[in-house]
N, C-alpha and C positions, 0 to 999 in steps of 0.2 A: 504494500499499499503507498508506504513510503517511497519506492521507487518511483510510480503512478504518481504521486501528489511532486513529486520533482523538476518529470518528467514535462507535468504540467503547467509548470511554473517557469522550466525552459521555454517552452514551444510557446506561452503566452508572450513572453519578454520581446521574441523572437520574433513572433506577428506583429508585436504591436511597432520594435524595431523597422522590420521589413516595408510596414504599410505606410513610415510616415520613415523617410531619408534625403536624403542633401545631395543633389549629383553639384552645386552648383554654387560658388558665392562672390559675386562681384561687384566690385572691384576687389580679387584674391590679399590685396594687403594697401597699407597704406601707410604714412611716417608721421612721425613725431617734425614739430617746428612749421608745420605748411599752414599758411594762411584760410586756406581753404581745409578745415577745420570740423566742418558739421560734415556730414560723407553718408549718403545712405546704401546699403548694402541689397544688391537684388539676390532676392533667395529662392534657388529655385530645384521641384523634385519633388514630393508628390503627399498628397492630403497635408497640407503644414499648414491650415487658415487655423487648425485647433490648437498651434505649438507657440504657446509661452518663453519667449528668447527671453533671458535677463545675464546678468554678468557681473562680475567684482574685480577689477579694475581701477588702480591708481589713476586717476587724473583725464579716467575715459567714463562716459557716461554712454548711457543708451534713451537719446530723448521717447524717442515713440516709434509702436511700430504701424506701418499700414499693410491692413489686410485688402485686395481687390477682387474680379470676378470669381478668378480662376483660382482654387482651393492649391493648387501648385505653386501659389508665393507668395512668398513675405515680403517686404522694404524695411530696415533694421533701420533707422537712425541715429550716429555716432556722435556723440562732440567730443573731438578729441582736445581736449586744454592743454595748455605751453608746459603745464607742471608732468602733462604723460612723459614717460621713458617706454626706451623700445623694448618689444619683448612679444609674447604672443598670449594675447586677448583670448580667452575663452571667455565662449558662448556656448550656456547651457541652453536647451529645447525643453519645455516641461509641456504637459499634460495629466491633467486634475490632478495639478500638485504635485507629482513626479517627473524628474529627468528622467527623457524617454533617449537623449540624446544629446550628442555636444559636438561644436567645430571650433578647430582655434584659425585667430585669426591673426596674421603675423603684422606688426607696429613696427616701421622700418627706421632706421637712422637715418638721415637723411645729408647728401650729399658735402660736403662745404663748400658754399658761395654757390650753392647748384641755384636759389632767385636772384641770382645778377650773373648769370650765365648768360653771353653775347649771342646774342641770332645774325640774320645772314642783313646786310645793309646796300647800298653801292658802292660799295669799298666791294665789294663779293661781286662773282660771277658763277651761274647755278648749271650745272648739269645733268638734263633729267634722263632717267634711265625708265626702260619701261621691262621692270626685273628677267622678265620669261623670257625677252626678247633680246638682252647683252650678253652672255654667259653662262654657260655652262659648268661649271666648275665642281659640280659633284654629282655623277650621276645615279651615284644610287637612289638621292629623292626623286627620281624622274617623273617613277610610277610609284604613286602610293595606292597600294588596291583595296584598301578601306572605305579612299573618297569616294565620290559621284562618278569623277571625270579620269579616267587613268589609260586615256588613249592619247601619244605624242604621235604630233606627225607635222617636223621639219616645211614640208611638202603643203599643209593648209593652212594658210592665212588667219585660222579662224579655231586651232585647236593648240596646247601649250606644244611649245618648244624644249624646254628642259633648260633654260635659264634659273639662276638662282643667286642667293645672298653669298655664298663661296666665291661664286663669278666675278661678284665685285670687289669684293675681295681679292683676289688676285687680278684685276685691274689697277687697283687705287695708284699703284705707281707712274700708270701711263693718262690718268686722271690727273693725277698732281701735274705731269710733266707738261701737258698743256695749260698748264696754269689755274684751274679749275677751285675752287677755296668751299662751294657746298654741291650737292648730290643732293636731287630730289629723284626720287624714287617713288612712280606709282605704285599706291596701295600693296601690302606686304601681308596684310593680314588675311586669316582662312578665307575662303572664295568654295565652298566646298559644292560646287553649284553643276546638275549633269551634264551640263556642254555650256561653251565658250565663258572658260572660268581663268584665261590667264591675265586679264587685262586687270583683276584685283578690285573693282567697282562694287559687288555686290556680295557685300562682305555678311558673312555665317557665323563670325564670332571675332567680336571687335579687340577682345582680348590675347589674341591666340594669331602667333606669323604662321602663314599653311607653310605647312608641310613641305611641299615640292617647292619651296624655297629656302625651308629652311628649320629654326625656330627661335625663341625668344630670346635667348641666350645668345645666339650666333648675329641675330639682329641687333641684339647691344654689343657684339664683339666690331661687328662690323661700325660701328660707329664710333669707341674705342682708337679703331688698326685707323683711321679716317681721321681722327682725332690728333693724330699721330703724326697725318702731314698736311695741319692747318688746315683741315674740309672737314668740316661741317654736316649732319645730317638733317634732312628737311623730310617733315610727315607727310605723307598725305591723307587727309582727312575726309573721310564724307561722314554727313551729318542730313542730309535729305531724305537719305533712302538705303538698303541694305539688301541682301538677296533674300526672296520665296524660301529657300531651305533653313532662315535661322531657325533656331528653335522658339525661340521668341515670336517668329512668327508663326510655326507652324502649332502653336501652343499660344496663342496670346493672353497677356497677365489681362488685360481689358480689352472690348470693343473699341475704346478710344485709341487703342497704343500707336494706332493704322491707318492714317486717313484713307475714305472709300476700299475700305477693308471687304466688304460684298463684291462690288463694284468692278474691281481693280480701275475705274477708268485711270483712263491719261490724261499725262498732264495737256493743255493748252500752248504752251510753251511763249507764252507771248508776254515776255518779259516787261512791256510797258507798262501792263497793269498794274505795278505795285506804283508808279507815280502820276498815270494818266488821272485826272480829274476828274475827268467824266465816265470811272470804268464803274461795272456790275461790283454787285459783291459776287455774284456770282461768279465773274470774270476772273476778280480775283481768289477766287479759294479750287479753281478748276486751275488755274498756274500754281499757285502753291502748291495745294494737294493732292491735287493727278498724281500718275506715277509717272517716273521718269522712262518707266517702260516696262510689262507686263510681269516680270518675274524681281523686278524690284520694287518693294511695297515701299509707297510715301511715311517715312516716320512722321508720326505729331508731335513735335518737339512744343505745343502747347499743353502739353499731358505732362504735368508737375513730378511726375514718375522718372518718364522717358529722359524731362529737359538733364533733370540729376543726374542721370545713366550716362550721357552724351558727352556732359561738362566733365563730370570724371574722370573719365576712360578720353578724354584727350589728356589733360594734366594728368593720369597715370602712366602714359605712354612720354610723358618728356619728363616724367623725372627717371621713370624706369629704365628708360633706354639711355637718357644725353642729347635728347635732338636739341638741335640749332636752329629751328622754325619749322611752322607748320605753312603749305598750301591747302584750304578749301575749296573739295571739290561742290560743285553745282551751286553756288552762293543763295543767291538769289529765291533758288526754290525753295527753303529752308522758312518756318517762320522768322519776319522779322525781329518782333519782340525777343524771341531767344535768340535770334543774331548774335544781339547787343547784350547781351547779357551772357553770350557763351566768351565772345571775344571779351568783357570786359573783368569775366573771370580769370582769363590764363596770363591776360594782361597785370593783373594785380596780384598774380602769386610770381609772375616770370613779368619784370616788369622792363625789359630790355627787348621782349621777345614781337618777332614780326612771325606776322600772318597773312598770304598772301592768299586774296580770294579769289578765284574763278566765274566772274560777269564775261557771262562771253556774247560779247556785243559789239556790235560795230557800230552802237551810239555813244557818243563820247558824253553827252549829258545825264544818259542813263548811269554810266558808270560809275561817272563823281558819285551818284547821290551814295554810291555807300560806303565812301572813306570816309575816315575817321575826320572831327571837326568841320565837315560838308553840312552850311547853314540850307534845311531844304524844306522847301517851300510850305509842306505838311507838315514838319518840326521834326522829324526823324530822326532821332541822332545817330549816328553810328560808332561805333569802335575800332573797324577795319582799320589797320596802318596799308596797304597795298592791294592795288585792285593789278590785276593779267589787263595790259593793254590791245585789247585786241584790234583797235581802231589803228592805232599806228603799224601794228602787224599787215592789214591789209595796205594800208596808204602809201609804206615802203613799199609792196608790191609793187603794186597799182605803178607808183612812179619809175620803177628801175624797169618793166614791163612798157611802159608807156613810146610811144613815139610823134604821136603825133596833137600839138598842144601850143597855139600861137606864141604862149608868152612863152612857157618855162614847162618840163616834164618833172619839173622837182615839185610843183605846183603843191597837191597830193599832199607829201609830206611834211615839207614848212607850212601850210593851213594846219594840218591836225597837231601839230607840238604849237602853235599859235593858239589853240584850246586849251591850253594847259592850266588859265585863268581859272578854268571852272572844277579842279582838284587844291584840293586845301595844299595838297602834298605830292607835286608833279614826282621829285624827285625818286618816289618811294616808289614809283609806277614797276611792274615788270615788265621788261620788254624783251620779244623771240623773233626767232626769224620763221620758227615752225615748234609745235610740240607733236604730242602724240594721237590729237585729235583733227591737226592739219595737214595738208601736204606738204611732203618733205621742200624745202624751202629751195633745191635746186633743181628740181623738179617743175615749183611755178614761175622761175622765173626761166623756160623750157630751156636750160640743162646752157645759160649761160656764162662762164667762166668770168666774165668781166663783170654781168652785173652781180656774180655773188660776193666777186671782192669788196664791189663798191658797198653792197648793202653790210657784210662780216665789218667792214671798217666802220659805220654808222653805228654798229649793234655794239661794236668798240667805245664808244665816245659817246652815245648819245646821253643823253638825262635817263636816270633809271637805273633795274636794275638787270643786266641782263643775260639770260637763261635760254641754251640751247640743247637741241635734243640731240641726243646719241647717237654719232655718224656722220654728223652734218659737217665738221672738220674734214669729212673724206668725201664729200659729196653724195652722199647715199641721197638714195630720189625712191618713189614709186611710180612704176611706169601705170596703174588704174586709177586714175583720180578717184579719191574718196573713199579708196580702200583703205579700212582701219591698220586694217592687214599686217599693207605693206607699208601705210607709214611706219610702222610698228614692224619693220624690217630685222631683222638678225643683224645682228654688231656684225664687222667682220673680225673675224677671228675669235669669235669670243667660243665657238667648237670646233675639236678636232676634227683637222683635215679640209678646212676652211678653203676655198681656191683663195680665198681673201684675206690678211691680215693686217690692219689698222695698227698693229702696236712694231710689229717688224716691218710693215711692208710691203712681205709678198704681196706679188699680184696686185698693187695698186697701179693705177696706170702712174703716167707722169702728171698729169693735170689732177688726180688727186695725191699725190704726196707733195705738189706747190702748193696744193691748199691748206694740203694740214700743216703745211712749215708759216706758210700766213696767219693761221688761224694760231697757232701756239708765241707765232712770235709774239702778234698783238696781242695777245688775252697774257702774255706774262708780262709784255711793257704795262700792261692796264692795272697788274696790281702795283707798281712801283709809282704810280700819276696821282697826288693826292687829287688836283685838279678835276681826272674824273671821277673820284671818290666823293668829296663833295663840296666842286667847285659851281659856281654860276655858268646861264645858261645862256647865250644870245647866239644869233643867226638872224642871217642878211637874208632879204625878200630873192630868190633866182630871181637873174634876169635872161634874156633873150639870148645869152651866151650858153647857157645851160649851165651856170657850174653853180652850186650851192654850200655855203662859205660858211663857218657855224665855229664857234671858239667856248670852249670852257677854261676855268680861271677863278684863282681862290689866290691868297696874297703868298702863296711857292711857287705856284706853275702858272702858264699858258699854253693851251693848247691850241691851234687851230686847223679846222679839221676842213679838206679845197676835197670836193666829189665832183667830176669831171665826166660826166656821160658821153661828149660828141666825140664823133670820131677820129678828130682832129685835135693838134693839141692849143689850148688858150690860153693867150697872154692879157692878166688879170691886168689894171691896175690900181693900184693900192692906196690912191688917195681916196677910195672909197669906202676904206676899209680902216679910213684914220681917225674912231672913234674908239677900236680897239689896239691898235697895232700905229708904232712911227712910220715915215715914210723907207727909214731901213736898219735893219733891224739882223741878230742875228740868229739861227735855228738848227735843230737838228733835228730831219727830216728821218720818222722814226723805222716806217717800211724799207729802206732802202740803207737808212743807218749814215746815208751822209750828212756833212755840216758845208755851211756857205751862207754869206749876207745876201740879203736879201734888199736892191736897193729899187724903189717906185715902180717897180714892177716883177709881176713871178712868173712864170713859164709853168704851165699844167698839164702834162702828159694826156695821149690822148686815152678815158675809158679807163681811170685811173683814181684812184685815190692820195693824196696827199696828206700828214698827220704831223704838226710842225709843230716840235715844242722849241718855245721860242723864249731867247734867251735877255 
């Protein structure tokens, strides 16, 4: 009888524990000494509603517990006071006044100086990498059998190709040699979707690096190894949506966790509804709440628990991995009140931190709406430091391809920059010849090498923070316009037995080698010139001679940039530029390394850029 009773007791407690299990606590840890010290734990498992959490840890208070529609979730809010010490917080979970299970929540010591970390600024140049397409450094993680997409096919532009974090680490020396000081990787977090998972923008776990790229620890190693070479790592954040295979999408905490969860209504993609004074509420709603894609559920940031979850996730990655900046995807599609709260939370914790928002619009008025310190007619205040300058991107391409203008073919670029008055901080614009969502720069210029050089010279010297897509330095192209898979083609030499190798030069054409030398020379020079980093910008209206001239200058340096599209050389009368330079001066031309004295006139070579450091 005693054995039967003992067996009953064992089975009872086993059954109680089995019916109430915790499979996830997110975030999985926090730190002492954070300004963001009131955190809400998302606790997920089975039948958790009846559990009552409690803890006894010096300096930590359990503020409240939120229950939601779904019994598989609890949300527990903790306040970590300044007196708290690093250690493991034991959280007990009781039912009917009996502890039925417990979990430990690590509270870690913060890295010294973390809050004041440096971020990317106009002194930097950013390399954009699509990790799956950059370099395969570890063939063992190419296929993970338990994940939903297991096929690997480099001949299919929509399949995974095998690039990973180790491949990026292996190429840090090459990246440094080009002159880059920051790397922005498209999302590395898990995208366990059944197809088209390589791009990273349909997350299925915001806290986990995709196993086909590596591990969380390996990403942290990448940050550390890059830092040794003077390179920061920028984290790509997606706040608007996730993948439909996410656990909290398949098992929603509450109906309002996702917008249009029943209908999967697509966004109308009308960005102007945000600023349109005549826009209807339904049009605004369909823009921000509509799904970006049918397999990308639109997250409802107006839900305070979800908003907290997303803010904590961003801060967690910054603190955990030591990243130096953020690029935020599909910025204006998220709730704009939340966007201000999110950005402010990051800046409160890391005052020097920079975040670049993707507002993929050619409308300068619309883009400027989102920059910090912008005074908007509707009273909206943003805390976003940096915007991606898609308008300038289009106008530079238009300029370099244009041949028929009665005044000057440079007018599109000139007028685009002339509208910088709309931005509170135009120097902080992110400028780029191409990225993972645009056709390759060399392709857009119809493979005109002279135009490519003019464009690269401009991006190296223009106001703003330059970003370049991997392979731009060796004239990578996409032969099929509009093809994302080809835009994100495999980097030359990222795989064994590649016919071309950008690092060694093997298989590159003479033109590709020349491009790489030109690119690296200017980018490494750019690192040394403070006029490009923080100098003022002054440009002259282009004239019929079709030469565009502008200056970058501060108290220490003055740089004169001259861009000539003509098929013939042009002699410039320097009297026109007397506001910025004397009639006679000494200069060093950066591209050719020639030093000379300029007197009254200057001969500009045909279809070429000149970058003069003026003494």
